C-alpha positions as CSV (number, residue, x, y, z in Angstrom):
1,M,9.2,10.9,-1.5
2,R,9.6,10.7,2.3
3,V,7.5,7.9,3.7
4,A,6.8,7.4,7.4
5,L,6.0,3.7,8.0
6,V,4.4,3.1,11.4
7,S,4.3,-0.3,13.0
8,L,4.9,-1.4,16.6
9,T,6.7,-4.5,15.4
10,T,9.0,-5.3,12.5
11,T,10.6,-8.4,11.1
12,H,13.3,-7.8,13.7
13,H,10.7,-8.5,16.4
14,R,8.9,-11.5,14.7
15,D,9.1,-13.2,11.4
16,A,5.4,-13.2,10.4
17,P,3.5,-12.4,7.2
18,P,2.2,-8.9,8.2
19,E,5.7,-7.8,9.1
20,R,7.3,-9.4,6.1
21,R,4.8,-7.6,3.8
22,L,5.6,-4.2,5.4
23,R,9.4,-5.0,5.1
24,R,9.0,-5.8,1.4
25,V,7.2,-2.5,0.7
26,A,9.8,-0.5,2.7
27,S,12.7,-2.2,1.1
28,S,11.2,-1.7,-2.4
29,L,10.7,2.0,-1.7
30,A,14.2,2.4,-0.5
31,D,15.6,0.6,-3.6
32,R,13.8,3.1,-5.7
33,G,15.5,6.0,-3.9
34,H,12.6,7.0,-1.6
35,D,13.4,8.2,1.9
36,V,11.8,5.6,4.3
37,H,11.5,6.1,8.0
38,V,10.2,3.2,10.1
39,F,8.6,4.2,13.5
40,C,8.6,1.1,15.7
41,A,9.6,-0.3,19.1
42,R,13.3,-0.4,19.4
43,W,14.9,-3.8,18.4
44,W,18.6,-2.8,18.6
45,S,20.6,-3.1,21.8
46,N,22.4,0.2,22.1
47,T,20.7,3.5,23.3
48,D,20.6,5.3,20.0
49,D,17.2,6.7,19.1
50,T,17.6,5.7,15.4
51,R,19.3,3.0,13.4
52,E,20.2,2.8,9.7
53,E,19.9,-0.6,8.1
54,A,19.5,-1.7,4.4
55,G,18.6,1.9,3.3
56,L,15.9,2.3,6.0
57,T,16.0,4.6,9.0
58,Y,14.4,3.0,12.1
59,H,13.1,5.3,14.9
60,G,12.8,3.6,18.3
61,V,9.6,5.1,19.6
62,T,9.7,2.9,22.7
63,L,12.3,0.6,24.3
64,D,10.5,-2.6,23.3
65,E,7.2,-3.9,21.9
66,T,5.6,-4.4,25.3
67,A,5.4,-0.6,25.9
68,R,2.2,-0.2,23.9
69,Q,0.6,2.7,25.7
70,S,3.9,4.6,25.5
71,F,4.1,3.9,21.7
72,L,0.6,5.2,21.2
73,L,1.4,8.5,23.0
74,R,4.8,9.1,21.4
75,A,4.3,7.9,17.8
76,P,2.1,10.9,16.6
77,F,4.7,13.5,17.5
78,A,7.6,11.4,16.2
79,V,5.8,11.0,12.9
80,A,5.0,14.7,12.6
81,R,8.6,15.7,13.3
82,A,9.7,13.6,10.3
83,D,7.6,15.9,8.0
84,P,6.6,12.9,5.7
85,D,4.9,13.1,2.3
86,I,2.8,10.1,3.2
87,V,2.1,8.1,6.4
88,H,1.9,4.3,5.9
89,A,0.7,2.4,9.0
90,G,0.7,-1.4,9.5
91,A,-2.1,-3.2,11.4
92,T,0.2,-5.6,13.3
93,F,-1.1,-3.7,16.3
94,P,-4.3,-1.9,15.1
95,P,-4.4,0.9,17.6
96,A,-1.0,2.1,16.1
97,I,-3.1,3.1,13.0
98,T,-5.0,5.5,15.2
99,A,-1.8,6.9,16.6
100,A,-0.5,7.2,13.0
101,S,-3.7,9.1,12.0
102,V,-2.9,11.8,14.7
103,G,0.6,12.0,13.4
104,A,-0.6,12.4,9.8
105,T,-3.1,15.1,10.9
106,L,-0.3,17.0,12.6
107,A,1.9,16.6,9.5
108,R,-1.1,17.5,7.2
109,T,-0.5,14.5,5.0
110,P,-2.5,11.4,4.0
111,L,-2.7,8.2,5.9
112,L,-2.7,4.7,4.3
113,A,-3.2,1.6,6.4
114,D,-1.9,-1.8,5.4
115,W,-4.2,-4.4,7.0
116,Y,-3.1,-8.1,6.6
117,D,-5.1,-10.0,9.2
118,P,-8.8,-9.2,9.7
119,E,-8.8,-10.9,13.0
120,G,-6.9,-7.9,14.4
121,A,-9.9,-5.7,13.7
122,D,-11.8,-7.0,16.8
123,G,-11.3,-4.8,19.9
124,G,-12.1,-1.5,21.5
125,F,-12.4,2.1,20.5
126,L,-8.9,2.6,19.2
127,T,-9.2,-0.5,16.9
128,R,-12.6,0.6,15.6
129,R,-11.1,4.0,15.0
130,A,-8.3,2.4,13.0
131,L,-10.9,1.1,10.5
132,T,-12.4,4.5,9.8
133,A,-9.4,7.0,10.3
134,P,-7.2,6.1,7.2
135,D,-7.8,7.8,3.9
136,R,-7.3,4.3,2.4
137,I,-6.9,0.8,3.7
138,V,-5.1,-1.8,1.5
139,T,-5.5,-5.5,2.0
140,P,-3.6,-8.5,0.4
141,S,-6.8,-10.2,-0.8
142,R,-10.5,-9.8,-1.5
143,L,-11.1,-12.1,1.5
144,V,-9.5,-9.7,3.9
145,R,-11.2,-6.7,2.3
146,T,-14.6,-8.4,2.8
147,R,-13.8,-9.2,6.4
148,L,-12.8,-5.6,7.2
149,R,-15.9,-4.3,5.5
150,E,-18.0,-6.6,7.8
151,R,-16.2,-5.1,10.8
152,G,-17.1,-1.5,9.9
153,A,-14.6,-0.2,7.3
154,D,-16.0,1.9,4.4
155,M,-15.9,-0.2,1.2
156,E,-14.9,2.9,-0.8
157,R,-11.7,3.2,1.2
158,L,-10.7,-0.4,0.8
159,Q,-8.3,-1.5,-1.9
160,V,-6.6,-4.8,-2.7
161,I,-2.8,-4.8,-3.3
162,S,-1.4,-8.3,-3.5
163,N,1.9,-9.6,-2.1
164,S,4.7,-9.6,-4.7
165,V,7.3,-12.0,-6.2
166,D,10.7,-11.3,-7.7
167,F,10.7,-12.3,-11.4
168,D,14.4,-11.4,-11.7
169,L,15.1,-14.2,-9.1
170,I,12.7,-16.6,-10.8
171,R,14.3,-16.1,-14.2
172,S,17.9,-16.4,-12.9
173,T,17.3,-19.5,-10.8
174,E,18.1,-22.9,-12.4
175,P,15.3,-25.5,-12.0
176,A,16.0,-28.4,-9.7
177,D,15.4,-32.0,-10.5
178,E,12.0,-32.7,-12.0
179,R,9.1,-32.8,-9.5
180,H,5.5,-33.7,-10.3
181,V,3.5,-32.3,-7.3
182,V,4.7,-29.7,-4.7
183,Y,3.1,-28.5,-1.4
184,A,4.6,-25.7,0.8
185,R,3.4,-24.4,4.1
186,R,4.1,-24.6,7.8
187,L,3.0,-28.0,8.9
188,D,0.5,-27.2,11.6
189,E,-3.2,-28.2,12.2
190,G,-4.3,-25.6,9.6
191,A,-2.1,-27.1,6.9
192,N,-4.7,-29.7,6.0
193,L,-2.0,-31.7,4.2
194,E,-4.2,-34.8,4.6
195,S,-6.4,-33.7,1.8
196,L,-3.4,-33.8,-0.6
197,L,-2.3,-37.2,0.8
198,L,-5.7,-38.7,0.3
199,G,-5.9,-37.3,-3.2
200,L,-2.5,-38.7,-4.1
201,A,-3.6,-42.1,-2.6
202,E,-6.4,-42.1,-5.2
203,L,-3.6,-41.9,-7.9
204,R,-1.6,-44.8,-6.5
205,D,-1.7,-46.6,-9.9
206,F,-0.3,-43.6,-11.8
207,E,3.3,-42.4,-11.9
208,W,3.9,-39.4,-9.7
209,S,6.3,-38.0,-7.1
210,A,5.5,-35.3,-4.5
211,T,7.6,-32.9,-2.4
212,V,6.4,-31.3,0.8
213,I,8.2,-28.1,1.8
214,G,7.9,-26.8,5.4
215,D,8.2,-27.9,9.0
216,G,6.0,-27.7,12.0
217,P,4.3,-29.6,14.9
218,E,2.3,-31.8,12.7
219,R,5.1,-33.0,10.4
220,E,5.4,-36.4,12.1
221,N,1.7,-37.0,12.0
222,Y,1.6,-36.2,8.2
223,E,4.6,-38.5,7.6
224,Q,2.7,-41.2,9.5
225,Q,-0.4,-40.6,7.4
226,A,1.7,-41.1,4.2
227,R,3.0,-44.4,5.6
228,D,-0.6,-45.5,6.6
229,L,-1.7,-44.8,3.0
230,R,1.4,-46.7,1.7
231,I,2.6,-43.8,-0.5
232,E,5.6,-42.7,1.7
233,D,8.1,-43.9,-0.8
234,R,6.8,-41.4,-3.4
235,I,6.7,-38.3,-1.1
236,E,9.7,-36.4,0.1
237,F,9.4,-34.2,3.2
238,V,12.3,-31.7,2.8
239,G,11.6,-29.3,5.7
240,E,12.3,-25.6,5.6
241,L,14.1,-24.2,2.5
242,S,15.5,-20.9,1.4
243,R,13.6,-18.8,-1.1
244,E,16.2,-19.6,-3.8
245,D,15.8,-23.4,-3.1
246,R,12.0,-23.1,-3.2
247,V,12.1,-21.3,-6.5
248,A,14.4,-23.9,-8.0
249,I,11.9,-26.6,-7.0
250,Y,8.9,-24.7,-8.2
251,R,10.5,-24.1,-11.6
252,S,11.0,-27.9,-12.0
253,A,7.6,-28.9,-10.6
254,H,4.4,-29.3,-12.7
255,V,1.7,-28.9,-10.1
256,F,1.4,-26.9,-6.8
257,V,-1.4,-27.9,-4.5
258,Q,-2.8,-25.5,-1.8
259,T,-5.1,-27.1,0.8
260,A,-4.7,-24.9,3.9
261,R,-8.0,-24.1,5.7
262,Q,-7.0,-20.5,6.4
263,C,-4.9,-18.2,4.3
264,K,-4.9,-14.4,4.1
265,F,-2.7,-14.5,1.0
266,A,-1.3,-17.6,-0.6
267,T,2.3,-16.3,-1.1
268,E,3.9,-19.7,-1.8
269,L,1.1,-20.5,-4.4
270,L,1.8,-17.2,-6.1
271,W,5.6,-18.0,-6.3
272,A,4.8,-21.4,-7.7
273,L,2.3,-20.1,-10.3
274,A,4.9,-17.5,-11.4
275,C,7.3,-20.3,-11.8
276,G,5.0,-22.0,-14.2
277,C,3.2,-24.5,-11.9
278,V,-0.4,-25.5,-12.5
279,G,-2.2,-24.4,-9.4
280,I,-4.7,-26.6,-7.6
281,V,-6.6,-25.0,-4.7
282,E,-8.9,-26.8,-2.3
283,Y,-11.6,-24.2,-1.5
284,H,-12.1,-23.1,2.1
285,A,-14.2,-20.1,3.3
286,D,-11.4,-18.7,5.3
287,S,-8.8,-19.0,2.6
288,S,-8.1,-16.5,-0.2
289,A,-6.0,-18.9,-2.3
290,H,-8.7,-19.5,-4.9
291,E,-8.5,-15.8,-5.9
292,L,-5.2,-16.6,-7.6
293,V,-6.5,-19.4,-9.9
294,E,-10.0,-18.1,-10.7
295,G,-10.5,-17.7,-14.4
296,R,-7.1,-19.1,-15.2
297,E,-6.6,-22.0,-17.6
298,R,-3.7,-23.4,-15.6
299,G,-5.7,-23.3,-12.3
300,F,-8.2,-25.6,-10.6
301,R,-10.5,-25.1,-7.6
302,T,-11.6,-28.3,-5.8
303,T,-13.8,-29.2,-2.9
304,S,-13.0,-32.9,-2.3
305,E,-10.1,-35.3,-2.4
306,Q,-11.6,-37.0,-5.5
307,E,-11.8,-33.7,-7.3
308,L,-8.3,-32.9,-6.2
309,A,-7.0,-36.2,-7.6
310,D,-8.9,-35.6,-10.9
311,A,-7.4,-32.1,-11.1
312,I,-3.8,-33.5,-10.7
313,R,-4.5,-36.0,-13.4
314,E,-5.9,-33.4,-15.8
315,A,-3.0,-30.9,-14.9
316,G,-0.6,-33.6,-16.0
317,E,-1.8,-33.2,-19.6
318,M,-0.9,-29.5,-19.6
319,E,2.3,-28.0,-21.1
320,P,5.2,-27.7,-18.6
321,L,6.4,-24.1,-18.0
322,A,9.4,-22.8,-16.0
323,V,8.1,-19.2,-15.9
324,D,4.6,-17.9,-16.4
325,E,4.7,-14.3,-17.7
326,D,0.9,-14.0,-17.0
327,F,1.9,-13.3,-13.4
328,S,4.3,-10.5,-14.2
329,G,1.8,-8.0,-12.8
330,F,2.7,-9.5,-9.3
331,D,6.4,-8.7,-9.8
332,R,8.0,-6.6,-7.0
333,G,8.3,-3.5,-9.2
334,A,4.8,-3.7,-10.5
335,V,3.3,-4.0,-7.0
336,L,5.4,-1.1,-5.7
337,D,4.0,1.0,-8.6
338,Q,0.5,0.3,-7.2
339,Y,1.6,1.7,-3.9
340,L,3.2,4.7,-5.4
341,D,0.2,5.5,-7.6
342,L,-2.0,5.3,-4.5
343,Y,0.4,7.6,-2.6
344,R,0.1,10.2,-5.4
345,E,-3.7,9.8,-5.6
346,L,-4.0,10.5,-1.9
347,R,-1.7,13.4,-2.0
348,A,-3.6,14.8,-4.9
349,Q,-6.8,14.6,-2.8
350,Y,-5.0,16.7,-0.2
351,G,-3.9,19.2,-2.8
352,L,-0.2,18.3,-2.2
353,L,0.9,17.5,-5.8
């Protein structure tokens, strides 16, 4: 299948969750043998109009990501010339979805939009049109789906497809040294790590160790809070780690705690759950993390530091696991199949089987 993926920016422009999600989909499609063409702002230095990398063909619609008006004018014709079987547009710059819809119309093929952040749905006419033009909009969570519906998207056109994890990597990675509690996120104001620190302080009389993965502007403040609570000798701040190192720690850990106030999709929580961790999520209205633990025996949803401490204590009685096959439906291949099934469904609606 020939897929035209339209996004002003890619992971070559910025390393952010929406771009990473699109890259995973594109790479998974290419690994399955599909012909993937990415229409984006140019990120390479030479004057070539296209660039091949990792099985993907990049088309430089504009010289850089600042030329937004030019991108909107040129993208429809570039997409149509590629004669795609499906157009898949990312909402990293929502008006690009509107441009992609024109390209899909010219190519007489369906349009799917991948919308990661609902905050990008606020704006002018082109953004409002981006909520109604696609044949289907996929979101990473029910939270984002609800927010887009509130902004004018048709509920019947909205569908959740989660982020994915790599079970082959999980199974092939040796567990690290034993860890009791793990937290992983960028350490900024939204991390809300203080909730975990206060919960752990409630358990001062119990035997536990904690690992905090990630870096950011609030790291020093959080380290000081641990000292103020007199639990710093039992918490290790390890900074940024590779995916392989994170998986090794998750496979050896017993509990993963998610306390962030805002989260479109709790990717690190999903990796930890797939690695067998018991998941503890502090509920927040702007976080979708609770969706991954709802109705699961090895999952807790809390609303206070005391509840969080109680959940850690209760989780300690559960059987340790190094892989949880209940999450195999989130494997990279299984999630790709959801996209491919959706592509075929949309093409069938256009009579293109």
